[in-house]
mmCIF file of the N, C-alpha and C atoms, coordinates in Angstrom:
data_MODEL
# 
_entry.id   MODEL 
# 
loop_
_atom_site.group_PDB 
_atom_site.id 
_atom_site.type_symbol 
_atom_site.label_atom_id 
_atom_site.label_alt_id 
_atom_site.label_comp_id 
_atom_site.label_asym_id 
_atom_site.label_entity_id 
_atom_site.label_seq_id 
_atom_site.pdbx_PDB_ins_code 
_atom_site.Cartn_x 
_atom_site.Cartn_y 
_atom_site.Cartn_z 
_atom_site.occupancy 
_atom_site.B_iso_or_equiv 
_atom_site.pdbx_formal_charge 
_atom_site.auth_seq_id 
_atom_site.auth_comp_id 
_atom_site.auth_asym_id 
_atom_site.auth_atom_id 
_atom_site.pdbx_PDB_model_num 
ATOM 1   N N  . MET A 1 1  ? 80.987  138.277 106.473 1.00 0.00 ? 1  MET A N  1 
ATOM 2   C CA . MET A 1 1  ? 81.335  138.063 105.084 1.00 0.00 ? 1  MET A CA 1 
ATOM 3   C C  . MET A 1 1  ? 82.762  138.539 104.840 1.00 0.00 ? 1  MET A C  1 
ATOM 4   N N  . THR A 1 2  ? 83.549  137.723 104.213 1.00 0.00 ? 2  THR A N  1 
ATOM 5   C CA . THR A 1 2  ? 84.918  138.079 103.875 1.00 0.00 ? 2  THR A CA 1 
ATOM 6   C C  . THR A 1 2  ? 84.950  138.711 102.494 1.00 0.00 ? 2  THR A C  1 
ATOM 7   N N  . VAL A 1 3  ? 85.586  139.854 102.399 1.00 0.00 ? 3  VAL A N  1 
ATOM 8   C CA . VAL A 1 3  ? 85.738  140.534 101.117 1.00 0.00 ? 3  VAL A CA 1 
ATOM 9   C C  . VAL A 1 3  ? 87.158  140.281 100.635 1.00 0.00 ? 3  VAL A C  1 
ATOM 10  N N  . GLU A 1 4  ? 87.277  139.820 99.395  1.00 0.00 ? 4  GLU A N  1 
ATOM 11  C CA . GLU A 1 4  ? 88.585  139.490 98.844  1.00 0.00 ? 4  GLU A CA 1 
ATOM 12  C C  . GLU A 1 4  ? 88.931  140.412 97.685  1.00 0.00 ? 4  GLU A C  1 
ATOM 13  N N  . ILE A 1 5  ? 90.206  140.520 97.413  1.00 0.00 ? 5  ILE A N  1 
ATOM 14  C CA . ILE A 1 5  ? 90.670  141.296 96.263  1.00 0.00 ? 5  ILE A CA 1 
ATOM 15  C C  . ILE A 1 5  ? 90.494  140.450 95.010  1.00 0.00 ? 5  ILE A C  1 
ATOM 16  N N  . LEU A 1 6  ? 89.812  141.014 94.007  1.00 0.00 ? 6  LEU A N  1 
ATOM 17  C CA . LEU A 1 6  ? 89.637  140.321 92.738  1.00 0.00 ? 6  LEU A CA 1 
ATOM 18  C C  . LEU A 1 6  ? 90.686  140.731 91.713  1.00 0.00 ? 6  LEU A C  1 
ATOM 19  N N  . LYS A 1 7  ? 91.039  142.015 91.733  1.00 0.00 ? 7  LYS A N  1 
ATOM 20  C CA . LYS A 1 7  ? 91.949  142.523 90.708  1.00 0.00 ? 7  LYS A CA 1 
ATOM 21  C C  . LYS A 1 7  ? 92.716  143.720 91.247  1.00 0.00 ? 7  LYS A C  1 
ATOM 22  N N  . VAL A 1 8  ? 94.002  143.770 90.924  1.00 0.00 ? 8  VAL A N  1 
ATOM 23  C CA . VAL A 1 8  ? 94.837  144.923 91.245  1.00 0.00 ? 8  VAL A CA 1 
ATOM 24  C C  . VAL A 1 8  ? 95.445  145.408 89.942  1.00 0.00 ? 8  VAL A C  1 
ATOM 25  N N  . SER A 1 9  ? 95.338  146.693 89.696  1.00 0.00 ? 9  SER A N  1 
ATOM 26  C CA . SER A 1 9  ? 95.945  147.281 88.501  1.00 0.00 ? 9  SER A CA 1 
ATOM 27  C C  . SER A 1 9  ? 96.577  148.606 88.887  1.00 0.00 ? 9  SER A C  1 
ATOM 28  N N  . LYS A 1 10 ? 97.400  149.124 88.000  1.00 0.00 ? 10 LYS A N  1 
ATOM 29  C CA . LYS A 1 10 ? 98.047  150.398 88.280  1.00 0.00 ? 10 LYS A CA 1 
ATOM 30  C C  . LYS A 1 10 ? 97.945  151.299 87.060  1.00 0.00 ? 10 LYS A C  1 
ATOM 31  N N  . ASN A 1 11 ? 98.028  152.583 87.327  1.00 0.00 ? 11 ASN A N  1 
ATOM 32  C CA . ASN A 1 11 ? 98.108  153.549 86.247  1.00 0.00 ? 11 ASN A CA 1 
ATOM 33  C C  . ASN A 1 11 ? 99.216  154.529 86.601  1.00 0.00 ? 11 ASN A C  1 
ATOM 34  N N  . GLY A 1 12 ? 99.279  155.648 85.943  1.00 0.00 ? 12 GLY A N  1 
ATOM 35  C CA . GLY A 1 12 ? 100.362 156.590 86.168  1.00 0.00 ? 12 GLY A CA 1 
ATOM 36  C C  . GLY A 1 12 ? 100.392 157.219 87.538  1.00 0.00 ? 12 GLY A C  1 
ATOM 37  N N  . SER A 1 13 ? 99.266  157.223 88.252  1.00 0.00 ? 13 SER A N  1 
ATOM 38  C CA . SER A 1 13 ? 99.238  157.937 89.529  1.00 0.00 ? 13 SER A CA 1 
ATOM 39  C C  . SER A 1 13 ? 98.605  157.165 90.676  1.00 0.00 ? 13 SER A C  1 
ATOM 40  N N  . ALA A 1 14 ? 98.092  155.951 90.423  1.00 0.00 ? 14 ALA A N  1 
ATOM 41  C CA . ALA A 1 14 ? 97.376  155.257 91.498  1.00 0.00 ? 14 ALA A CA 1 
ATOM 42  C C  . ALA A 1 14 ? 97.395  153.740 91.328  1.00 0.00 ? 14 ALA A C  1 
ATOM 43  N N  . LEU A 1 15 ? 97.154  153.078 92.441  1.00 0.00 ? 15 LEU A N  1 
ATOM 44  C CA . LEU A 1 15 ? 96.946  151.641 92.493  1.00 0.00 ? 15 LEU A CA 1 
ATOM 45  C C  . LEU A 1 15 ? 95.443  151.427 92.613  1.00 0.00 ? 15 LEU A C  1 
ATOM 46  N N  . ASN A 1 16 ? 94.868  150.615 91.738  1.00 0.00 ? 16 ASN A N  1 
ATOM 47  C CA . ASN A 1 16 ? 93.421  150.396 91.704  1.00 0.00 ? 16 ASN A CA 1 
ATOM 48  C C  . ASN A 1 16 ? 93.113  148.973 92.156  1.00 0.00 ? 16 ASN A C  1 
ATOM 49  N N  . ILE A 1 17 ? 92.146  148.831 93.049  1.00 0.00 ? 17 ILE A N  1 
ATOM 50  C CA . ILE A 1 17 ? 91.765  147.522 93.582  1.00 0.00 ? 17 ILE A CA 1 
ATOM 51  C C  . ILE A 1 17 ? 90.277  147.308 93.367  1.00 0.00 ? 17 ILE A C  1 
ATOM 52  N N  . GLU A 1 18 ? 89.931  146.123 92.837  1.00 0.00 ? 18 GLU A N  1 
ATOM 53  C CA . GLU A 1 18 ? 88.525  145.723 92.711  1.00 0.00 ? 18 GLU A CA 1 
ATOM 54  C C  . GLU A 1 18 ? 88.272  144.622 93.729  1.00 0.00 ? 18 GLU A C  1 
ATOM 55  N N  . TRP A 1 19 ? 87.213  144.795 94.529  1.00 0.00 ? 19 TRP A N  1 
ATOM 56  C CA . TRP A 1 19 ? 86.885  143.888 95.624  1.00 0.00 ? 19 TRP A CA 1 
ATOM 57  C C  . TRP A 1 19 ? 85.745  142.954 95.230  1.00 0.00 ? 19 TRP A C  1 
ATOM 58  N N  . SER A 1 20 ? 85.639  141.820 95.923  1.00 0.00 ? 20 SER A N  1 
ATOM 59  C CA . SER A 1 20 ? 84.615  140.820 95.611  1.00 0.00 ? 20 SER A CA 1 
ATOM 60  C C  . SER A 1 20 ? 83.196  141.292 95.897  1.00 0.00 ? 20 SER A C  1 
ATOM 61  N N  . ASP A 1 21 ? 83.043  142.379 96.666  1.00 0.00 ? 21 ASP A N  1 
ATOM 62  C CA . ASP A 1 21 ? 81.699  142.903 96.931  1.00 0.00 ? 21 ASP A CA 1 
ATOM 63  C C  . ASP A 1 21 ? 81.285  143.972 95.913  1.00 0.00 ? 21 ASP A C  1 
ATOM 64  N N  . GLY A 1 22 ? 82.105  144.154 94.872  1.00 0.00 ? 22 GLY A N  1 
ATOM 65  C CA . GLY A 1 22 ? 81.782  145.110 93.820  1.00 0.00 ? 22 GLY A CA 1 
ATOM 66  C C  . GLY A 1 22 ? 82.377  146.492 94.010  1.00 0.00 ? 22 GLY A C  1 
ATOM 67  N N  . GLU A 1 23 ? 82.944  146.742 95.170  1.00 0.00 ? 23 GLU A N  1 
ATOM 68  C CA . GLU A 1 23 ? 83.554  148.050 95.432  1.00 0.00 ? 23 GLU A CA 1 
ATOM 69  C C  . GLU A 1 23 ? 84.875  148.182 94.687  1.00 0.00 ? 23 GLU A C  1 
ATOM 70  N N  . LYS A 1 24 ? 85.271  149.420 94.433  1.00 0.00 ? 24 LYS A N  1 
ATOM 71  C CA . LYS A 1 24 ? 86.560  149.717 93.818  1.00 0.00 ? 24 LYS A CA 1 
ATOM 72  C C  . LYS A 1 24 ? 87.260  150.762 94.668  1.00 0.00 ? 24 LYS A C  1 
ATOM 73  N N  . SER A 1 25 ? 88.559  150.591 94.845  1.00 0.00 ? 25 SER A N  1 
ATOM 74  C CA . SER A 1 25 ? 89.361  151.541 95.617  1.00 0.00 ? 25 SER A CA 1 
ATOM 75  C C  . SER A 1 25 ? 90.517  152.020 94.760  1.00 0.00 ? 25 SER A C  1 
ATOM 76  N N  . ASN A 1 26 ? 90.823  153.304 94.872  1.00 0.00 ? 26 ASN A N  1 
ATOM 77  C CA . ASN A 1 26 ? 91.958  153.890 94.176  1.00 0.00 ? 26 ASN A CA 1 
ATOM 78  C C  . ASN A 1 26 ? 92.864  154.536 95.219  1.00 0.00 ? 26 ASN A C  1 
ATOM 79  N N  . PHE A 1 27 ? 94.126  154.134 95.219  1.00 0.00 ? 27 PHE A N  1 
ATOM 80  C CA . PHE A 1 27 ? 95.087  154.669 96.174  1.00 0.00 ? 27 PHE A CA 1 
ATOM 81  C C  . PHE A 1 27 ? 96.185  155.399 95.415  1.00 0.00 ? 27 PHE A C  1 
ATOM 82  N N  . ASN A 1 28 ? 96.208  156.710 95.565  1.00 0.00 ? 28 ASN A N  1 
ATOM 83  C CA . ASN A 1 28 ? 97.218  157.541 94.929  1.00 0.00 ? 28 ASN A CA 1 
ATOM 84  C C  . ASN A 1 28 ? 98.593  157.152 95.460  1.00 0.00 ? 28 ASN A C  1 
ATOM 85  N N  . TYR A 1 29 ? 99.592  157.081 94.565  1.00 0.00 ? 29 TYR A N  1 
ATOM 86  C CA . TYR A 1 29 ? 100.935 156.673 94.978  1.00 0.00 ? 29 TYR A CA 1 
ATOM 87  C C  . TYR A 1 29 ? 101.513 157.571 96.060  1.00 0.00 ? 29 TYR A C  1 
ATOM 88  N N  . MET A 1 30 ? 101.267 158.869 95.976  1.00 0.00 ? 30 MET A N  1 
ATOM 89  C CA . MET A 1 30 ? 101.782 159.789 96.994  1.00 0.00 ? 30 MET A CA 1 
ATOM 90  C C  . MET A 1 30 ? 101.122 159.513 98.346  1.00 0.00 ? 30 MET A C  1 
ATOM 91  N N  . TRP A 1 31 ? 99.820  159.225 98.344  1.00 0.00 ? 31 TRP A N  1 
ATOM 92  C CA . TRP A 1 31 ? 99.126  158.904 99.586  1.00 0.00 ? 31 TRP A CA 1 
ATOM 93  C C  . TRP A 1 31 ? 99.702  157.624 100.181 1.00 0.00 ? 31 TRP A C  1 
ATOM 94  N N  . LEU A 1 32 ? 99.937  156.609 99.336  1.00 0.00 ? 32 LEU A N  1 
ATOM 95  C CA . LEU A 1 32 ? 100.504 155.355 99.830  1.00 0.00 ? 32 LEU A CA 1 
ATOM 96  C C  . LEU A 1 32 ? 101.871 155.592 100.467 1.00 0.00 ? 32 LEU A C  1 
ATOM 97  N N  . ARG A 1 33 ? 102.711 156.361 99.799  1.00 0.00 ? 33 ARG A N  1 
ATOM 98  C CA . ARG A 1 33 ? 104.032 156.651 100.344 1.00 0.00 ? 33 ARG A CA 1 
ATOM 99  C C  . ARG A 1 33 ? 103.930 157.416 101.659 1.00 0.00 ? 33 ARG A C  1 
ATOM 100 N N  . ASP A 1 34 ? 103.081 158.422 101.699 1.00 0.00 ? 34 ASP A N  1 
ATOM 101 C CA . ASP A 1 34 ? 102.944 159.243 102.899 1.00 0.00 ? 34 ASP A CA 1 
ATOM 102 C C  . ASP A 1 34 ? 102.358 158.476 104.079 1.00 0.00 ? 34 ASP A C  1 
ATOM 103 N N  . ASN A 1 35 ? 101.635 157.394 103.824 1.00 0.00 ? 35 ASN A N  1 
ATOM 104 C CA . ASN A 1 35 ? 100.984 156.628 104.887 1.00 0.00 ? 35 ASN A CA 1 
ATOM 105 C C  . ASN A 1 35 ? 101.645 155.284 105.168 1.00 0.00 ? 35 ASN A C  1 
ATOM 106 N N  . CYS A 1 36 ? 102.787 155.043 104.551 1.00 0.00 ? 36 CYS A N  1 
ATOM 107 C CA . CYS A 1 36 ? 103.522 153.795 104.772 1.00 0.00 ? 36 CYS A CA 1 
ATOM 108 C C  . CYS A 1 36 ? 104.446 153.958 105.978 1.00 0.00 ? 36 CYS A C  1 
ATOM 109 N N  . GLU A 1 37 ? 104.301 153.096 106.960 1.00 0.00 ? 37 GLU A N  1 
ATOM 110 C CA . GLU A 1 37 ? 105.121 153.185 108.170 1.00 0.00 ? 37 GLU A CA 1 
ATOM 111 C C  . GLU A 1 37 ? 106.595 152.939 107.893 1.00 0.00 ? 37 GLU A C  1 
ATOM 112 N N  . THR A 1 38 ? 106.922 152.160 106.870 1.00 0.00 ? 38 THR A N  1 
ATOM 113 C CA . THR A 1 38 ? 108.323 151.831 106.598 1.00 0.00 ? 38 THR A CA 1 
ATOM 114 C C  . THR A 1 38 ? 108.985 152.803 105.630 1.00 0.00 ? 38 THR A C  1 
ATOM 115 N N  . ALA A 1 39 ? 108.251 153.767 105.105 1.00 0.00 ? 39 ALA A N  1 
ATOM 116 C CA . ALA A 1 39 ? 108.821 154.712 104.137 1.00 0.00 ? 39 ALA A CA 1 
ATOM 117 C C  . ALA A 1 39 ? 109.497 155.902 104.801 1.00 0.00 ? 39 ALA A C  1 
ATOM 118 N N  . HIS A 1 40 ? 109.417 156.008 106.111 1.00 0.00 ? 40 HIS A N  1 
ATOM 119 C CA . HIS A 1 40 ? 109.958 157.196 106.792 1.00 0.00 ? 40 HIS A CA 1 
ATOM 120 C C  . HIS A 1 40 ? 111.201 156.869 107.562 1.00 0.00 ? 40 HIS A C  1 
# 
């Protein structure tokens, strides 16, 4: 089963993703920066 992104939104501290399987993910901006291979 392929899971697709339904919605992406942002707030003051995180990027929020809603997936087609009903799951939701929140990625803190600092975590994204610290884990980005091109940010270093």
